[in-house]
N, C-alpha and C positions, 0 to 999 in steps of 0.2 A: 160206483162202478167197480168192477173187479180189478185187481192189481195187474200190472204189466204182465202180459202173457206171451208175447211173440215179437220177433224182429219183423219190421215192415220194410218194403222197398217202394220205389217210385210207382210201380204198376199198381200196387195196392192203394197207395195214397191217391193216385190219380183216379182210380176206379171209385173210391169213396167220394172224391170231389165231384166226379161226374154224376154220381147218384144224387148227391145233395143238390147239384146244379139242376138236374132234371126236376126235382121237387120244387125248387124255387121257380123254375120256368113254368111249371104247371100252375103256380100261384100268380103268374103274370109278370115275373121278372124277366129281364133280358140281359144279355151280356153287358150292355151299356149301363143299365140300372145297378147291376151288381158291381161293376167297375166304379161307378160314381159313389155308391154307398161305401165301398171299401177305400175310397180315396186314391184310386188309380188315375191320377190326373197328370198330364205332361207338365213338367216344370217350366218349360219355355212357352209352350203353346196354350196351356190352360185347358186343353181338350181332354175329354174322357178317353182313357186308353182301353177301349173295348177289345182291341186286338190282343191285349195281354191275356184276357180271359179265353179268347179263342185259341191262342197258342197253348195255353195250359190244358185245355180240353183235348187238343189235337195231338200234342207231342207225346209219343209213347216211350221214348228212350230217355229223355232228359227233362227234369223239372225246371221251373223258372227260378229266378233268384229268390232268396228267402223273403226279401221285402215284398216282391210281387205276390208270392204265394200267401203270405200273411194277409195282405190287403184283399186278395181274392177270397180268402176264407171269411174274413170279416165282412166282406161285401155280401156274403150269403146270410149274414145275421147270426153267425155262430162264432163263439170265441175259439181262438186257435188251440187253447189247451183242451177244450171240450172236443174239438175235431180230432186231435191226435189221440186223446184218451179213447175215443170211440174207435178209431182205426186200430190202435194197439190191442184193444180188448175184443174187437170184433162186435162191439155193441153199437152198430150203426144207427139203430133206432133212436139213440139218445140225441144225435145231432139232427136227425130227420124230424124229430118231434119239436126241436127248437125252431127249425125253419118253418114247420107247419104252424107253430104258434105265433110267429112274427106277423105283424099286420102288413098287408100289402102297401106299397107306396101310394100315397094320396095323390089324386089328380093335381092338387094345388102345388105339390112338390115338383111335379113334372112341368107345370106351367112356369114356375120360378126358374127352373133350369133352362127352359126354352127362351125365356126372356134374357137370361144371362148370356146364353150363346148368341142371341140376336144382337145384343149390345157389343159383344166381342167382334162379331162379323162387321157391324157398322163401323166400329173403331178401326178395324183393319182396312176397310174400304177407304176411310178418310185418309189413311196414310199412303195410299197408292198414288204415285205421281201421275198427273194428267198430262197428256201430250199437248205441246204448244200449238196453237192454231196460227196458221200463216196469215199475215196481214196482206190485204190486197192493195 
């Protein structure tokens, strides 16, 4: 890659992320699969934080926290250093080719995630107090 050539701002970073996201989406990824792959999981709920990806794509003025952004980039299957090198040098094709080369998520992976979520839901239901029945 060429050496650092320009200063970048959030608009440019976001535009590059959106471009990479569209390619990942064309390959079958969703905001949820990208969030899961990047480790955007709620610490208390254990739920995939798909909304973080949505906010990143939508927010034109302010970027997310560094941790969220790093995880969102990693969720695309691209290293953070490769992403920023491509943004800084204008060589977007470098990260787009990384995404294109990544294998799509296997159906078995999706099934394991569905099973995990079902177990969580059942555990949560078990903790819900049941109303007492009146004795006649």
